N, C-alpha and C positions, 0 to 999 in steps of 0.2 A: 760517305769512305770514311775509314775506319780511319784514325792516328793516333799513335802509340806515344805514348813519353819516354825516357830512362829516366828517373835523376838521381845524382849521385854525390852523396852525402860522405867529403871525404873526415874520418876520423869520428862519422857520428855511431853513435849505439841505439839498440833498444830500446831503452829509454826513451832515448829526445825525439827518437822517431813516434810512439807510442802520444806523448805526450801532440805533436803536432799535431796527430790522427784527428788524437781526441779533437786536439783545434778548429778544423778546416770541412774532415766529415759529418754528414750527419750524425746522428746516434740509431748502432746499429746499421748502418749502408754507406752504400758512397754516392760521389755529390751526384747530382743530373748531370746526363752524358755521359756517366762515365760507368764499362761495363765488366772493365775488369783492373784488381791492382792486386796484385804481387808484389813483398817487399824481404827485403833477407841480406845478412850479412856479406861481402866477397871484398879478402885483403883491403880489412881494412877501413874498407867505407860502405857506409851503411842506401842499398841502392834500394828504387823503387820504380815497379814499373805498370804503368795504366793504359790502359786501349779507350778512347771516348769512340763514343760516334760520332765522332768528324772534329775536325780543325774546332769551328768555333765557340764546342760546347769546351776543348781544353783554353780556349783561348780565352771566353769569357770566367773561369775557375779560374786557371794564374792570375788575372789581373783584376777580379774582382775577392776573391779569397786569398789563395795560394800565397800571391809574392808578399801581398799586406802582410799577412797576418806574420810570414817569414822574419818580415821586417822586424818584429816588435817579439825577439829569439829569446827571449827570459823560460826557461824551459825545455827548447826545442831545438835544432842544432841554430850551432855557433852562425853560420855562414848558410848563405844561396846553394842552391846546390847547384853540381854540374847538368847542362840536364844538351839531350840530344833526344830530339823531332824528327817522324819519320810517318808517312802515310802508311798506312798498313795495304799489304801487295798482297798475303796472305794470311788468308788465320782460320783455325780449324780448332775443336776440341773432340776429344777423345773423348773413352771409353763406349 
C-alpha cells in the first residue's frame, strides 16, 4: 500500500531545500521506492510531500539516508522536519 509523508521545515528556504535534495536524492531521479515528490513554500515553512510504494520503503530511506544526512545540517535545513505520515487511501493521477 502506498505511504505518504509530509515534511514541514519551519523557516526553511528554497536554497536549503535544494541543498538537502542534492544530498539525499540520486542524481536526476528519486530514491528507490519513492513515486511522487513535491515541494514548495507555505506560510513561512518549506513543505515536502513524498509518496512511497510502501511504509517499509519510506522507513529505509528515512533511517539510512534522510535523517543521518540532515543531522549534518551544513547548508541545509537548520532543524529536522515536523513529519506527518499516513497510509494512502486514494491515489489518483489526472490529465
